[in-house]
C-alpha positions as CSV (number, residue, x, y, z in Angstrom):
1,M,114.1,80.5,65.6
2,V,112.1,83.7,65.7
3,R,109.9,85.2,63.0
4,I,108.0,88.5,63.1
5,Q,105.2,89.0,60.6
6,G,103.3,92.1,59.8
7,K,101.7,94.0,56.9
8,G,101.8,97.7,55.9
9,P,104.5,100.4,56.1
10,D,104.7,100.3,59.9
11,A,105.2,96.6,60.2
12,D,108.8,96.9,61.3
13,Q,108.0,99.3,64.2
14,T,107.8,96.6,66.8
15,L,109.7,98.8,69.3
16,P,108.1,102.3,69.1
17,S,110.1,103.8,71.9
18,V,113.4,103.0,70.2
19,T,114.6,105.0,67.1
20,R,114.8,103.2,63.8
21,A,118.5,103.8,63.6
22,A,119.1,101.9,66.9
23,M,116.9,98.9,65.9
24,P,119.6,96.7,64.3
25,L,121.8,96.8,67.4
26,L,118.8,96.3,69.7
27,V,117.6,93.3,67.7
28,V,121.1,91.7,67.9
29,V,121.4,92.3,71.6
30,L,117.9,91.1,72.3
31,G,118.6,88.0,70.3
32,V,121.4,87.2,72.6
33,L,119.5,88.0,75.7
34,L,116.3,86.2,74.7
35,G,118.0,83.2,73.2
36,S,117.2,79.7,74.4
37,R,119.6,78.3,77.0
38,P,119.2,75.7,79.8
39,L,118.7,77.0,83.3
40,S,119.2,75.2,86.6
41,A,115.8,74.5,88.2
42,A,114.0,72.7,91.0
43,P,110.3,72.0,90.6
44,I,108.0,72.8,93.5
45,P,106.9,69.6,95.4
46,V,103.2,68.9,95.7
47,R,102.0,69.2,99.3
48,F,98.3,69.9,98.7
49,A,97.0,68.4,95.5
50,E,94.6,70.5,93.3
51,G,91.1,69.4,92.4
52,S,87.9,70.7,90.9
53,V,87.2,74.3,92.0
54,H,85.0,77.2,91.1
55,G,86.1,80.4,92.8
56,F,84.7,83.9,92.5
57,I,87.2,86.7,92.1
58,V,87.3,90.4,91.6
59,L,90.0,92.7,90.1
60,R,90.7,96.1,91.6
61,T,93.2,98.9,91.3
62,Q,95.8,99.4,94.1
63,D,93.5,102.0,95.7
64,G,90.5,99.7,95.6
65,Q,88.7,100.8,92.5
66,F,86.6,98.1,90.9
67,L,87.7,97.0,87.5
68,A,86.4,93.5,86.7
69,Q,84.6,90.5,88.1
70,G,85.6,87.0,87.2
71,D,85.9,83.3,87.8
72,L,88.6,80.9,88.8
73,L,87.9,77.4,87.4
74,E,89.9,74.2,87.9
75,L,89.0,70.9,86.2
76,V,90.6,67.5,86.6
77,R,91.1,65.8,83.2
78,G,92.9,62.5,83.9
79,A,96.4,63.3,85.0
80,D,96.0,67.0,83.9
81,I,94.6,69.9,85.8
82,Q,93.2,72.7,83.7
83,K,93.0,76.1,85.5
84,T,91.3,79.0,83.9
85,T,91.1,82.6,85.2
86,V,88.6,84.9,83.5
87,F,88.0,88.7,84.2
88,R,85.2,90.6,82.5
89,F,85.8,94.4,82.7
90,T,83.3,97.1,83.0
91,D,84.5,98.6,79.8
92,G,84.0,95.4,77.9
93,S,87.6,94.2,78.0
94,L,88.3,90.5,78.6
95,F,91.2,88.7,80.2
96,R,91.4,84.9,80.0
97,E,94.3,82.8,81.2
98,T,94.4,79.0,80.8
99,V,97.1,76.8,82.2
100,V,97.3,73.0,82.1
101,F,99.7,71.2,84.5
102,T,100.3,67.9,86.2
103,Q,101.0,67.3,89.9
104,Q,102.7,63.9,90.0
105,G,105.1,64.5,92.9
106,V,106.0,68.0,91.6
107,Y,104.1,70.7,89.7
108,T,104.9,70.6,86.0
109,L,103.5,73.0,83.4
110,Q,102.1,71.4,80.2
111,S,100.7,74.4,78.3
112,Y,99.8,78.1,78.9
113,R,97.5,80.4,76.9
114,L,96.7,84.1,77.5
115,E,94.1,86.3,75.8
116,Q,93.5,89.9,76.7
117,H,91.5,92.2,74.5
118,G,89.9,95.6,74.9
119,P,90.7,99.2,76.1
120,A,91.9,98.1,79.6
121,F,95.1,96.8,77.9
122,T,97.8,98.6,75.9
123,E,97.2,96.3,73.0
124,D,95.2,93.1,72.1
125,T,97.3,90.0,72.8
126,T,96.9,86.3,72.3
127,L,99.8,84.0,73.2
128,F,100.4,80.3,73.6
129,L,103.3,78.3,75.1
130,E,103.7,74.5,75.0
131,A,106.1,73.2,77.6
132,A,107.1,69.8,76.1
133,T,108.4,71.4,72.9
134,G,109.1,74.9,74.0
135,R,107.0,76.2,71.1
136,Y,105.4,79.6,71.5
137,R,103.4,82.0,69.5
138,V,102.5,85.6,70.3
139,E,100.0,87.7,68.4
140,T,99.6,91.4,69.1
141,R,97.5,94.1,67.6
142,P,97.5,97.8,68.6
143,H,94.2,99.5,69.4
144,T,95.1,102.2,66.8
145,G,94.2,99.7,64.0
146,G,97.8,98.9,63.0
147,P,98.9,95.6,61.5
148,E,98.9,92.4,63.6
149,K,102.3,91.2,64.6
150,V,103.2,87.5,65.0
151,L,106.2,86.3,66.9
152,E,106.9,82.6,67.2
153,G,109.7,80.2,67.9
154,K,111.0,77.7,70.4
155,L,112.5,77.9,73.9
156,D,114.6,75.4,76.0
157,L,112.4,75.5,79.1
158,P,113.5,74.4,82.6
159,P,111.2,72.1,84.5
160,D,110.1,74.8,87.0
161,V,108.4,77.3,84.6
162,Y,105.2,78.3,86.3
163,N,103.3,80.8,84.1
164,G,99.7,81.1,85.4
165,M,100.5,78.9,88.4
166,I,101.7,81.3,91.1
167,P,98.6,81.1,93.3
168,T,99.0,77.3,93.2
169,I,102.7,77.0,94.0
170,V,102.8,79.8,96.6
171,K,100.4,78.0,98.9
172,D,102.5,74.9,98.7
173,I,105.7,76.6,99.9
174,P,106.3,75.7,103.6
175,K,105.7,78.6,106.0
176,G,108.9,80.7,106.3
177,A,110.6,79.2,103.3
178,S,111.7,81.0,100.1
179,E,111.7,79.6,96.6
180,T,113.1,80.6,93.2
181,V,111.3,79.4,90.1
182,H,111.1,80.6,86.5
183,F,108.5,82.1,84.3
184,V,108.4,83.2,80.7
185,A,108.0,87.0,80.3
186,F,106.7,88.1,76.9
187,M,108.0,91.6,76.2
188,P,106.6,90.7,73.6
189,G,109.6,88.4,72.7
190,P,110.0,85.7,75.4
191,K,112.6,85.7,78.1
192,I,113.0,83.0,80.7
193,I,113.3,84.9,84.0
194,Q,113.9,83.8,87.6
195,L,111.2,84.6,90.0
196,Q,112.2,84.9,93.7
197,I,109.4,84.2,96.1
198,T,110.2,85.4,99.7
199,P,108.0,85.7,102.8
200,S,107.9,89.3,104.0
201,G,105.9,89.2,107.2
202,E,102.3,88.6,108.2
203,Q,99.0,90.5,107.9
204,T,95.8,90.2,109.8
205,L,92.7,89.6,107.7
206,R,89.0,89.5,108.5
207,V,87.1,86.3,107.4
208,G,83.5,86.8,108.3
209,E,83.4,87.6,112.0
210,D,86.8,86.0,112.6
211,T,90.3,87.3,112.2
212,M,93.1,85.2,110.6
213,T,96.8,85.8,109.9
214,A,98.1,85.6,106.3
215,V,101.7,85.2,105.2
216,R,102.6,87.9,102.7
217,Y,105.1,86.9,100.0
218,V,107.0,89.2,97.7
219,L,107.6,88.0,94.1
220,K,110.6,89.6,92.5
221,A,111.7,89.1,88.9
222,K,115.5,88.8,88.7
223,L,116.7,90.6,85.6
224,G,120.3,90.9,84.4
225,T,121.7,94.4,83.9
226,W,121.4,94.5,80.1
227,L,118.0,92.9,80.0
228,K,116.8,95.4,82.6
229,I,118.0,98.3,80.4
230,F,116.2,97.0,77.3
231,A,113.1,96.0,79.3
232,I,112.9,99.7,80.5
233,L,113.3,100.9,76.9
234,L,110.4,98.6,75.8
235,G,108.3,99.6,78.8
236,R,108.0,96.0,79.8
237,T,109.9,95.9,83.1
238,P,108.2,93.3,85.5
239,K,107.3,95.0,88.8
240,D,107.4,93.3,92.2
241,A,104.2,91.4,93.0
242,R,102.7,90.3,96.3
243,A,100.6,87.3,97.3
244,W,98.8,86.4,100.5
245,V,98.3,82.9,101.9
246,I,96.5,81.8,105.1
247,D,98.7,79.1,106.6
248,G,97.3,76.1,108.4
249,D,96.5,72.4,108.0
250,V,95.0,73.3,104.6
251,P,96.5,76.6,103.4
252,A,94.4,79.0,101.4
253,F,95.4,81.6,98.7
254,V,93.6,84.8,99.5
255,G,95.0,87.5,97.2
256,F,97.5,88.8,94.7
257,E,98.8,92.2,93.7
258,G,100.9,92.6,90.6
259,Q,100.9,92.7,86.8
260,L,98.8,90.1,84.8
261,Y,101.2,90.7,81.9
262,P,104.5,92.8,81.8
263,A,102.8,95.7,80.0
264,D,99.8,95.8,82.3
265,P,99.4,98.1,85.4
266,V,99.6,96.7,88.9
267,W,96.2,95.3,89.8
268,R,94.9,93.4,92.8
269,I,93.0,90.1,92.7
270,E,90.7,89.4,95.7
271,L,88.3,86.6,96.5
272,L,84.5,87.0,96.6
273,S,82.0,85.1,98.6
274,P,78.5,84.5,97.2
275,T,75.7,85.7,99.5
276,L,72.1,84.5,99.8
277,P,69.4,87.1,99.4
């Protein structure tokens, strides 16, 4: 079940890069590609349980230009872990991602919410995904002042959907091992996509006066041929991402480079350390 809502004469122009004449065929094909279907899955086992955390993070371009400062917050609420990532941009834009999950033997997503507003993004977006029911809702509004568009429906989610949880699960992958999980890419309609996580060597990092070695992982979205074509037409092709983890008795996530949302540029998340005056 999918419903698109909008007001005004341009309400049907959901796909501006595709001609109006091609839209009926595109809608039919995307309906097949984006339809709900069960997928084989294997949830990631919990090796290092999450707890209460307040981390300080920064967002930069690939060449190191400062974009936003933020916070990584984790709270334990009974059996649930609530993880919130917030970035406050210098231009006034805001990114807020909240994921609720459990860690009873394996990591299991409960709910996911994303908000991104302001000129740093191609459009203002608010979306919500509930894992138990598969219910989702996506609200988008262009910065040009056009009508708000609402897309909602239900998905049949596999048990290893990990939206907003990549830093959590990557550090729990045994050193040298690869994993394939799933995430829901909103383009803006949702598609359940396989995400292949593969180690791709090591990198030396400085931690204060010491040097440590981090494992570098490549995260690659696996798209079928037809979905890749339409993702290109929509300008929503997920790009390869990278994550860095310092291995050891207690592994530590130290950085991520990729898109926060399929329409976003490739940005880099780094950790900050508070300093005393």
